[in-house]
C-alpha positions as CSV (number, residue, x, y, z in Angstrom):
1,M,9.8,15.2,-15.0
2,A,9.7,18.9,-15.7
3,E,13.4,19.3,-16.6
4,S,12.8,21.6,-19.6
5,V,9.4,23.0,-18.6
6,G,9.3,26.0,-16.3
7,P,6.8,26.3,-13.4
8,T,4.7,29.0,-15.3
9,R,4.2,26.9,-18.4
10,T,3.7,23.7,-16.4
11,F,1.0,25.2,-14.2
12,G,-0.6,26.8,-17.2
13,C,-1.1,23.2,-18.5
14,V,-2.2,22.1,-15.0
15,L,-4.8,24.9,-14.8
16,G,-5.9,24.1,-18.4
17,C,-6.5,20.4,-17.4
18,F,-8.2,21.7,-14.2
19,G,-10.6,23.7,-16.4
20,I,-11.4,20.6,-18.4
21,L,-12.0,18.6,-15.1
22,L,-14.3,21.3,-13.8
23,A,-16.3,21.2,-17.0
24,A,-16.5,17.4,-16.7
25,F,-17.5,17.9,-13.1
26,C,-20.4,20.2,-14.1
27,W,-21.5,17.8,-16.8
28,V,-21.7,14.7,-14.5
29,T,-23.7,16.6,-12.0
30,E,-26.6,16.5,-14.5
31,C,-26.4,12.7,-14.9
32,G,-27.8,11.3,-11.6
33,A,-30.2,8.3,-11.7
34,Q,-31.4,5.9,-9.1
35,I,-30.1,2.4,-9.8
36,Q,-30.0,-0.8,-7.8
37,G,-27.4,-3.6,-8.0
38,S,-27.4,-7.4,-7.7
39,A,-26.3,-7.2,-4.0
40,G,-29.1,-4.7,-3.2
41,Q,-26.8,-1.6,-3.2
42,E,-28.4,1.7,-4.1
43,T,-26.9,4.9,-5.4
44,T,-28.2,8.1,-6.9
45,K,-25.3,8.7,-9.3
46,P,-23.2,6.5,-11.6
47,F,-20.5,9.1,-12.0
48,T,-18.4,10.7,-9.2
49,A,-16.0,13.5,-9.5
50,T,-13.7,15.2,-6.9
51,V,-11.2,18.0,-7.2
52,A,-9.0,19.1,-4.3
53,L,-6.6,22.1,-4.2
54,R,-4.1,22.4,-1.4
55,E,-1.5,24.8,-0.2
56,G,0.9,23.6,2.4
57,Y,4.3,23.2,4.0
58,D,6.5,20.1,3.8
59,S,9.5,19.7,6.1
60,N,11.2,17.0,4.1
61,P,9.7,16.4,0.6
62,L,12.8,14.4,-0.6
63,T,12.8,12.2,2.6
64,Q,16.5,13.1,3.2
65,P,18.1,11.1,6.0
66,Y,19.7,12.6,9.1
67,S,23.1,11.6,7.6
68,S,22.6,13.5,4.4
69,T,25.6,15.4,3.1
70,Q,23.4,18.4,2.4
71,D,21.0,20.4,4.5
72,V,17.5,18.9,4.6
73,V,15.3,20.8,2.0
74,S,11.9,22.0,3.2
75,S,9.4,23.8,1.1
76,T,5.9,25.2,0.7
77,Y,3.9,23.3,-1.9
78,T,0.9,23.4,-4.2
79,S,-1.1,20.3,-4.9
80,V,-3.9,19.5,-7.4
81,Q,-5.8,16.2,-6.8
82,P,-8.7,15.4,-9.3
83,S,-10.5,12.1,-9.2
84,L,-13.1,10.6,-11.6
85,G,-15.2,7.5,-10.9
86,Y,-17.9,5.4,-12.5
87,N,-20.2,2.8,-10.9
88,Y,-22.5,0.4,-12.6
89,L,-24.9,-1.7,-10.5
90,G,-27.0,-4.2,-12.6
91,L,-29.2,-7.2,-11.9
92,Q,-26.3,-9.7,-12.3
93,A,-23.2,-7.6,-12.8
94,D,-21.6,-4.7,-10.9
95,A,-18.6,-2.6,-12.1
96,A,-16.6,0.2,-10.7
97,L,-13.8,2.3,-12.2
98,R,-11.8,5.2,-10.6
99,Y,-8.8,7.3,-11.6
100,D,-6.9,9.5,-9.1
101,F,-4.2,12.0,-10.1
102,T,-2.0,14.1,-7.8
103,G,0.4,16.8,-9.1
104,T,2.5,18.6,-6.5
105,Y,5.0,21.5,-6.9
106,W,7.7,22.3,-4.3
107,P,9.3,25.6,-5.3
108,S,12.2,25.4,-2.9
109,I,13.5,22.1,-4.5
110,N,14.4,24.1,-7.7
111,Q,15.5,20.9,-9.6
112,S,14.0,19.0,-12.5
113,Y,11.9,17.0,-10.0
114,D,10.3,19.9,-8.2
115,I,7.1,18.8,-9.8
116,Q,6.1,15.2,-9.0
117,Y,3.1,13.1,-10.0
118,S,1.1,10.0,-8.9
119,H,-1.5,8.0,-10.8
120,T,-3.9,5.5,-9.4
121,F,-6.3,3.4,-11.3
122,I,-8.8,1.0,-9.6
123,G,-11.1,-1.3,-11.5
124,R,-13.5,-4.0,-10.3
125,Y,-16.1,-6.2,-12.1
126,T,-18.4,-8.7,-10.4
127,F,-20.7,-11.1,-12.1
128,A,-23.2,-13.2,-10.2
129,F,-24.0,-16.5,-12.1
130,N,-26.7,-17.2,-9.5
131,P,-27.4,-16.3,-5.9
132,R,-24.8,-18.9,-4.7
133,F,-21.9,-18.2,-7.1
134,S,-20.1,-15.0,-8.3
135,I,-16.7,-14.0,-9.7
136,T,-14.9,-10.7,-9.2
137,I,-12.0,-9.4,-11.3
138,A,-10.1,-6.4,-9.9
139,D,-7.0,-4.4,-10.5
140,N,-5.3,-1.7,-8.5
141,F,-2.5,0.2,-10.3
142,L,-0.2,2.8,-8.7
143,Y,2.5,4.9,-10.1
144,S,4.1,7.4,-7.8
145,E,7.3,9.3,-7.0
146,Q,6.3,10.0,-3.4
147,P,6.3,7.1,-1.0
148,L,3.3,5.3,0.4
149,P,4.4,4.0,3.8
150,Q,2.0,1.1,3.8
151,L,3.8,-0.4,0.8
152,V,6.7,-1.3,3.1
153,T,4.9,-4.6,3.4
154,E,5.5,-5.1,-0.3
155,G,9.2,-4.5,0.1
156,L,9.2,-0.8,-1.0
157,A,11.1,1.5,1.4
158,P,9.0,4.6,2.2
159,V,11.4,7.0,0.5
160,T,11.1,9.5,-2.3
161,Q,12.0,8.0,-5.7
162,V,12.4,10.8,-8.3
163,N,12.2,8.2,-11.1
164,G,9.0,6.7,-9.7
165,F,7.9,3.3,-8.9
166,I,5.0,1.0,-10.0
167,N,2.9,-1.3,-7.8
168,N,0.2,-3.2,-9.5
169,L,-2.2,-5.8,-7.8
170,G,-4.5,-7.9,-9.9
171,T,-7.0,-10.4,-8.4
172,I,-9.6,-12.9,-9.5
173,Q,-11.9,-14.1,-6.7
174,A,-14.7,-16.7,-6.7
175,D,-17.4,-16.7,-3.9
176,Y,-19.4,-19.9,-3.7
177,R,-22.0,-21.0,-1.1
178,V,-21.8,-24.8,-0.9
179,S,-24.7,-25.2,1.5
180,D,-26.7,-23.0,3.9
181,R,-23.8,-23.2,6.4
182,L,-20.7,-23.7,4.3
183,S,-19.2,-21.2,1.8
184,M,-15.8,-20.8,0.1
185,V,-13.7,-17.9,-1.2
186,T,-11.0,-18.8,-3.8
187,R,-8.6,-16.0,-4.9
188,W,-5.7,-15.7,-7.3
189,N,-3.4,-12.7,-7.0
190,N,-0.6,-11.2,-9.0
191,T,1.6,-8.4,-7.8
192,L,4.2,-6.4,-9.8
193,V,6.7,-4.2,-8.1
194,N,9.0,-2.1,-10.4
195,S,11.3,0.8,-9.6
196,D,13.7,2.4,-12.1
197,S,16.4,3.4,-9.8
198,L,17.5,4.3,-6.2
199,G,16.0,7.4,-4.7
200,T,18.1,10.5,-5.0
201,F,18.0,13.6,-2.8
202,A,19.3,16.4,-5.0
203,S,21.0,16.8,-8.3
204,G,24.7,16.2,-8.0
205,N,24.4,14.7,-4.5
206,S,26.2,11.4,-4.3
207,S,24.1,10.3,-1.4
208,L,21.7,7.5,-2.4
209,I,19.0,5.7,-0.5
210,D,20.4,2.2,-0.6
211,S,17.0,0.7,0.2
212,G,17.0,-2.0,-2.4
213,S,14.0,-0.3,-4.0
214,N,15.7,-0.4,-7.4
215,A,16.0,-2.7,-10.4
216,Q,17.5,-5.5,-8.2
217,S,14.3,-5.5,-6.1
218,N,11.8,-5.6,-9.0
219,Y,9.7,-8.8,-8.7
220,M,6.6,-10.6,-9.8
221,N,4.4,-12.2,-7.1
222,N,1.8,-14.9,-7.8
223,G,-0.4,-16.5,-5.2
224,A,-3.5,-18.5,-4.4
225,R,-5.7,-18.3,-1.3
226,Q,-8.5,-20.7,-0.3
227,E,-10.8,-19.7,2.5
228,F,-13.5,-22.0,4.0
229,R,-16.3,-20.3,6.0
230,L,-18.6,-22.3,8.3
231,D,-21.7,-20.5,9.8
232,F,-22.0,-21.7,13.4
233,T,-24.6,-19.1,14.2
234,P,-26.0,-16.1,12.4
235,E,-23.5,-14.0,14.3
236,T,-20.4,-16.3,14.2
237,V,-18.5,-17.7,11.3
238,G,-15.6,-20.1,11.6
239,L,-12.6,-19.7,9.2
240,F,-10.0,-22.0,7.7
241,I,-7.4,-20.3,5.4
242,F,-4.7,-21.7,3.2
243,D,-2.4,-19.3,1.4
244,Y,0.5,-19.8,-1.0
245,Q,2.7,-17.1,-2.5
246,I,5.8,-17.2,-4.8
247,Y,8.2,-14.3,-5.5
248,D,10.3,-14.2,-8.6
249,Y,12.9,-11.3,-8.7
250,A,13.8,-9.9,-12.1
251,E,17.6,-9.4,-11.4
252,D,18.3,-11.8,-8.6
253,S,22.0,-11.6,-8.3
254,G,23.2,-15.1,-7.4
255,T,19.6,-16.4,-7.4
256,F,19.5,-15.3,-3.7
257,R,16.2,-13.6,-3.1
258,D,13.6,-15.8,-4.9
259,N,11.3,-17.3,-2.2
260,Q,8.0,-19.0,-1.6
261,Q,5.6,-18.8,1.4
262,M,2.8,-21.1,2.6
263,S,0.5,-20.4,5.5
264,F,-2.3,-22.2,7.4
265,Q,-4.7,-20.3,9.6
266,I,-7.8,-20.8,11.6
267,G,-10.0,-18.1,12.9
268,S,-13.5,-16.6,13.2
269,E,-15.7,-13.6,12.4
270,H,-18.2,-12.5,15.0
271,T,-20.8,-9.7,15.1
272,F,-21.2,-8.7,18.7
273,L,-23.7,-5.9,17.9
274,P,-25.1,-4.6,14.6
275,E,-22.4,-1.9,15.0
276,L,-19.5,-4.0,16.3
277,F,-17.7,-6.5,14.1
278,F,-14.6,-8.7,14.8
279,R,-12.4,-10.9,12.5
280,G,-9.3,-12.8,13.7
281,S,-7.1,-15.6,12.5
282,A,-3.8,-17.2,13.5
283,G,-1.6,-20.0,12.3
284,I,1.8,-20.9,10.9
285,Q,3.7,-19.6,7.9
286,L,6.4,-21.7,6.2
287,N,9.1,-19.9,4.2
288,D,11.4,-21.4,1.7
289,N,14.3,-19.3,0.3
290,F,14.7,-21.6,-2.6
291,G,16.9,-19.1,-4.4
292,L,19.8,-20.7,-2.5
293,K,18.9,-24.3,-3.6
294,D,21.7,-26.4,-5.2
295,D,24.1,-23.5,-5.2
296,P,27.7,-24.9,-4.6
297,D,28.6,-21.9,-2.5
298,V,25.8,-22.5,0.0
299,I,27.0,-23.7,3.4
300,G,24.1,-25.7,4.9
301,P,23.9,-28.0,7.9
302,G,25.9,-30.6,6.0
303,G,28.8,-28.3,5.1
304,L,29.8,-26.4,2.0
305,G,27.7,-27.3,-1.1
306,S,25.1,-29.2,1.0
307,G,22.2,-27.6,-0.7
308,E,19.4,-25.2,0.3
309,L,18.9,-24.0,3.9
310,E,16.2,-25.4,6.0
311,I,12.6,-24.1,5.6
312,S,11.7,-21.8,8.4
313,A,8.4,-21.7,10.3
314,D,7.0,-18.4,11.7
315,P,3.8,-17.5,13.5
316,T,1.2,-15.5,11.6
317,A,-1.9,-13.7,12.8
318,N,-4.4,-11.1,11.6
319,I,-6.9,-9.3,13.8
320,T,-9.4,-6.5,12.9
321,A,-12.3,-4.9,14.7
322,T,-14.7,-2.2,13.4
323,W,-17.2,-0.2,15.5
324,N,-19.8,1.9,13.6
325,Y,-21.0,3.8,16.6
326,E,-22.9,6.5,14.6
327,E,-24.4,6.8,11.1
328,K,-21.3,8.6,9.7
329,S,-18.8,7.8,12.5
330,F,-16.7,4.6,13.0
331,A,-13.4,3.4,14.5
332,S,-11.4,0.4,13.4
333,V,-8.2,-1.3,14.6
334,G,-6.0,-4.0,13.1
335,F,-2.9,-6.0,14.0
336,S,-1.0,-8.5,12.0
337,V,2.1,-10.7,12.2
338,A,3.5,-12.0,9.0
339,V,6.7,-12.5,6.9
340,Q,7.0,-9.6,4.4
341,Q,9.3,-8.9,1.5
342,S,12.5,-7.1,2.3
343,N,13.6,-3.7,0.9
344,Q,17.3,-4.8,1.4
345,N,19.1,-6.5,-1.4
346,N,20.9,-8.9,0.9
347,F,17.7,-10.1,2.8
348,S,15.0,-12.1,1.2
349,D,12.3,-11.2,3.7
350,S,11.6,-10.0,7.2
351,E,9.2,-10.9,10.0
352,A,6.8,-7.9,10.4
353,Y,4.5,-6.6,13.1
354,S,1.9,-4.1,11.8
355,F,-0.7,-2.1,13.7
356,N,-3.2,0.3,12.2
357,L,-5.9,2.5,13.7
358,N,-8.6,4.5,11.9
359,W,-11.2,6.9,13.3
360,D,-13.8,8.9,11.3
361,H,-16.0,11.2,13.4
362,Q,-18.9,13.4,12.4
363,F,-19.1,16.2,15.0
364,T,-22.0,17.9,13.2
365,E,-23.7,17.7,9.8
366,K,-20.9,20.0,8.4
367,F,-17.9,19.4,10.6
368,S,-15.9,16.1,10.6
369,V,-12.4,14.6,11.3
370,I,-10.6,11.7,9.7
371,Q,-7.6,10.2,11.4
372,S,-5.3,7.2,10.7
373,F,-2.3,5.7,12.4
374,F,0.0,3.0,10.9
375,I,3.2,1.4,12.3
376,N,5.2,-1.4,10.9
377,L,8.2,-3.1,12.6
378,G,10.3,-5.3,10.3
379,V,12.7,-7.7,12.1
380,F,15.6,-8.9,9.9
381,T,17.3,-12.2,10.6
382,P,20.1,-13.1,8.1
383,E,19.5,-16.3,6.2
384,L,23.3,-16.6,5.9
385,N,26.0,-16.2,8.4
386,K,29.1,-14.1,7.6
387,E,31.0,-17.0,6.1
388,Q,28.1,-18.0,3.9
389,A,27.5,-14.4,2.9
390,N,31.1,-14.0,1.8
391,A,30.8,-17.2,-0.2
392,Q,27.7,-15.8,-1.9
393,G,29.3,-12.4,-2.5
394,V,26.6,-10.5,-0.6
395,L,27.0,-7.8,2.0
396,Y,26.6,-9.1,5.6
397,Q,24.7,-6.8,8.0
398,G,23.8,-9.1,10.8
399,S,20.4,-8.7,12.4
400,G,18.4,-5.5,12.2
401,Q,15.1,-3.8,12.2
402,Q,13.2,-1.1,10.3
403,T,10.4,1.0,11.8
404,T,7.8,2.8,9.7
405,V,5.3,5.2,11.3
406,Q,2.6,7.3,9.7
407,Y,-0.1,9.5,11.2
408,Q,-2.7,11.4,9.2
409,C,-5.3,13.9,10.5
410,K,-7.8,15.9,8.4
411,F,-10.5,18.3,9.5
412,A,-13.2,19.1,7.0
413,Y,-16.0,21.7,7.1
414,Q,-18.8,21.3,4.5
415,F,-19.8,25.0,4.0
416,L,-21.7,24.2,0.7
417,P,-23.4,20.9,-0.4
418,Y,-20.5,20.2,-2.9
419,L,-17.7,22.2,-1.4
420,A,-15.6,21.7,1.7
421,A,-12.6,23.3,3.4
422,E,-9.9,21.0,4.7
423,L,-7.1,21.4,7.2
424,G,-4.7,18.5,7.7
425,W,-1.4,17.2,9.1
426,N,0.6,14.2,7.9
427,Y,3.6,12.8,9.8
428,T,6.0,10.1,8.6
429,S,9.0,8.5,10.2
430,F,11.4,5.8,9.0
431,G,14.2,4.2,10.9
432,S,16.6,1.5,9.8
433,Y,19.3,-0.1,12.1
434,F,21.6,-3.1,11.6
435,D,24.3,-4.7,13.6
436,E,27.0,-4.3,10.9
437,N,27.3,-2.2,7.7
438,N,24.3,-0.2,8.7
439,G,23.4,0.6,5.1
440,S,22.9,4.3,4.2
441,N,21.4,5.2,7.6
442,S,18.3,6.4,5.7
443,N,16.5,7.4,8.9
444,Y,14.2,10.5,8.5
445,T,11.1,12.3,9.7
446,R,8.7,14.3,7.7
447,N,5.8,16.7,8.5
448,Q,3.3,18.1,6.1
449,V,0.6,20.6,7.0
450,Y,-2.0,21.9,4.5
451,L,-5.1,24.0,3.9
452,G,-7.3,23.5,1.0
453,V,-10.8,23.1,-0.6
454,R,-12.5,20.1,-2.1
455,G,-15.3,20.0,-4.6
456,T,-17.3,16.7,-4.7
457,Y,-20.1,15.3,-6.7
């Protein structure tokens, strides 16, 4: 944080770094070369560089709830967002690296955390042993103090955390074509979720966001996914998917939250037109909260101390469709039903319904709009009744639900080949309701509007 560094000195450092980034930007513009990769991709430049500068207004930068003991802080803000990338496309191997940084200053907060940062690193390497077999290794690392609402599916509440959180996803995937009609995709995944503390709203304020997004909710997730793909026709592919995930919490009080999930799905992919693509699958998901196994305080169907609770079975589905109706314009829609991790310490997981919509439209060669809409409804059903919860020493809240909504809209005008003006609006809403002991009532809304410029190579 910037506790001992004033805004003038800090932004002097930011501007200095910005100057270095601009120099790097100018250098990489001299390095373009036509290259072709093993999958036939073509690009004119191995290096990419972007710098965005924004001035805006934020109605709730600390995501303070309606029930906050202090007035909700709003503020103007200044944001610097550089991004550097490298792409290599070879005859057998492809690689891509990208680093994104965001630094934002809210002058009205006037606390040690009025300057907040985020870092994103994305890396991918693919090696094709032959035309039928390839392996891809990838990693996606995120550190942020500002929430990313889509990570509610990972068990992170979409609230500001002034001490930051880490979300890292690593994957190893093998793609293998067994025959002309049958192919397989095998993937191993590892996810790390880590947050230092509960989110706070202001220095000296006793209100905390009791979201569970703290040390007690840090976990490691490992999983394996096997997908079989059968080509019925050139346009239609049948799918059979098996997926297994295990979640191990670092500080699992009473060994309550550790769980494992197993799902079986069947589905298909279909290309209706060259511009219209559909993928859908549905099945059953088995969930085992084995953190309760063999605990003498568990009250199961056979009475006190009878062992773990029964494995639950829930429906799961995932549907997406994409329409590329013009060369630089597309629309996509997606819907999913699945069990997701909980951001409440006394719930292992929740059944979630997610919907997303994306629309990119190019009005003219210079004028475009990008829009996205995301909503997630998490339904909480207690694994333990009130008597069982008391025996375990955990807070009983009954049933409940959480709703996360985000809408983003950005207009861009490309007035120079490498320079564009941007005007945007971001809206976020989070609501949490339970039958009993309704948590911290951390319901909030947030609006952000901004005007900026973006230089891109």
